[in-house]
N, C-alpha and C positions, 0 to 999 in steps of 0.2 A: 504493500500499500503505499504509495507516494506522499508527499507533503500535502499536495491540495487535496487528494482523496480524503486524507484525514482531517482537513480543514473542513471540507464539505460536509463530511458526515457529522462533525461535531457542530457546525453551526445549523444543520438541519435538526438535530437534537435538541439544540439550545433554544431555537424558536419554538419547537413543539412544546417544551419544557415550559419555558417563560410565557407563553401564550395561555396554555392550559391551565396552568395553575391560577390564573385570572378568574378562571370560570367562564372565559369568553373563546368562541371557537373559531372565529373568524378574524381575517386581516386584510387591510387595505395598503395600498402604497401608492405614490406618485411615479408614473411610468414616463420618463422624459425621451427616451430614444438615447439615451446615453449609457455609459459603461456602469456607472454604480447602481443605478436604479434596476439595470438589466440584471445583475449579479444577484441583487436581493430578491427580485423577482423570481427567479430560477429557484434559488435556494428556498423560498416561501412555497413556491408551487410543489417542490419536491415533499415538504412537510405538511401543506394543506389542501393541495389539489383545488379542487372547486371552491373551497372556503377562502380561496385568495381571489380579492377583486383589483385589477391593476386600473387606474384612472390617467388618463392622459389630460393635461389642462395646459393647452396650448395657449398663448396670445398672439397678437398681430406681428410680434417678433419672432415668434417659433419658424424654425426652417421646416420645409416641408419633408427634407430628408430625415428629420428627427422623428416626424409622425411616422413616416414610411417605415424607418428603423423599428419603433416601438409595435407597430402593426406586425409587422414580419417577424419580431422576437414573439409575440403572443400566438401567432400562427405556426410557429416551429415548435412551441411547447403546449400548445393547446390552452391557453391562459385566458379566462374571463377578463375582458376590458371595456371600458366605457370612456367616453370624452366628455368634459366638463370644461368648457373654453373660459378662460378669464378676461378673453380680449375686451367684451363690454365693459367690466367693471375697471381695467386699466385706463381704456380709452377715456372713461367719464372722469377718472381721477386726473388723467393728462389734461383733459379740458380745462379743468378747474386750475390746475398748476402748470401753465404751460412752459415754464422756465425750468422744469425739472431736470437736472442733470442725469447721466446714464447710471451713477452709483442709487440715486433715490429711486429710478425706475426699476433697476434691478431689485433692490430691496422690497418696494412694494409690490413687485410681481410674486417675489418669493413669499411674501405674508399672505398674499391673496390665494396663492395656491394651498398654502397651509391651512387657512380658513376654511376653503373649500374641501380638502380631503379629510379634515377633522369632523366636517358637517356629514360628509358621505359617511364617515366611519360611525356616527350617531344612527343615521339612518340604517346602517347594516348591521350595528351592534359588533362593531370590529374594533381591533386594535391597529393603530398607525405605525408601519414600519418606517424606521430611518434608513437613509441610503448615504450619509456622509462617510467618507472613509477617513482614516487616522491622518492622513497628509493633510487634509483639509481643516480636520478639528484642532491639530497642533497648530496650524499656522492663522486659525480664525477665519479661514476662507469660507463664509458661511453667514447666513442671514440670522440673527437672534429673532426667535419666535418666528421663523420662516423655515427653510431646508434642514435648519439644525434642531427643530422640534420632532420628537416622535416619541412612542411608548417603549419602543424597543429596536435597537440598532444592531444588526448581526455582524456589519462589517467595520464598525469603529474603532477597531484595533488592527486594521488591515490598511496597510500604505498603498497609495496608488498603485505603484508598480507591482504590488502583491494582487491587488484586485485585477489587474491584468491578467497575471497568470491563472488566478482563480476562475475568470472567465473562459479562458482558452480549455481549461479542464473541463467546465460545464458545458462547453458546446454553445456559447453563446454566438447569436448571429454576428457573422464575421464582419459585415460593415459595421457595427457599431464598436467592434474592438479595433477595426482599421482607422476610424475618423478621430480628427484632433478633439481632444477633451472642451466641452463648452456646454454652459446652462443655457443658453440660447436666451439671455436676459435683455439683450437689446442687439440691434444690427451687428454683426461681425464679431460678437463677443467672444473671446478665446480665454480660458483658465490659465494657460501656460504665457500668454502675453501679459495678462494681467499680472502675474506673479513674477515675471521677467525671467523665468528659468522654466526646463522642462521638469515634469514629476520626476524623472529618473535622478535628474542632479539633485533635486531638493531631498528626495527620499535617501539618497545615499549619505547626504550631510546630517538629516534628521536621526537617521539610525545610529550613526556614530555619538551623536550629541545625547539622543533621549534613551536609547536601548544601552549602549556602552559606556555611557556616562564619561565620556573623553572631555577634556579641557578643550576650549577655542584653540589654544595653540598645539596641541595634539591632534588635532581635526586637521588645522591648516597643514600640518606636516605632511600628512597623508595626501596631499594635493587638493583639498577642496578649496575653493574660492572663497577668499576672507570676506568679501564684500558681500557674497552671496550668504556667507555662514551668519554675518552681523545681521543682516535681515531676517533671515529664519530665528535667530534667538529673539530679536526684539519683537517679532510678530506673536511668538510663543507666548511671551509674558505680556505682551500689551493686550493680547486677546484671551486670557486665562478667564477673565469673568463670563465668557461667551461659554465655557466649559462647566460652570458651576450653578446651582441654582441661586434665585436672588438671597441677598444678605439680609437677614432680619435683625433689628437692633434688639438686643438682649435687655429684657426689663424685670423679667420673672426668673424664678429658681431653675423652672424647666422651659427652655426655649426651642422651637423647632430648627433643626439643623445646627444647633448648638450642643445641647444635653439632652434633647428629647429626640435619639435617633434610634429608629428601628430597621430590620430589614424591610425591602420594599415589598415582599411578599408574606409580611407576617399575618398570622391569623390568630383568633382567640383560642 
């Protein structure tokens, strides 16, 4: 059994266990036509079959190729899918705010998608699955209360380069694996252009810093670009708040997330 066979098996059982213990039997996720949501969809389909619902949520900025790739994935694996466009919502807000820059448009789009998927989850009595990988989470490359929101995230401890390898093992549609990573948040948006480096470059440095806990000097000695490393470390710490629950001011003897802490799945 190779590495990604073991990872796939573990994540399938992780999803099944974490969902079932809540008493809920169904899951939903936003299917963008990109790599991360495709991998989560395939894993979830292995665990839940028809109790998985994939939801496409395009805007007027979404590329037709992304929609086609999402459809191809669902056809390849026999997954249930529906479309819930956010275009009307986004256009209405853009009309009220005609001077929105791309970052605001992207954040608003992400939050509209998450509002939509959580509403569908209420309709379906289902849990929302997250699709953010470890590279994005460490760098803070995501929208708070947008794409970073979910009930369960099976790939949050896999770097983007590892998600690619898992996708190949799972047999994800080749056109999804081959295309440049993009969230389709505005015309021509590209993850790697936004970040300034490829995920392969970023992951190599982050693994040394996060997993191996090497110093900056030791990492640079291994040939990692010093400017990129400074950017990575800066983003990791600057965006740490995105990885935490909201901070509650402590006023009593037992405060939520301070000293009133129980496992998430606690029962009486």
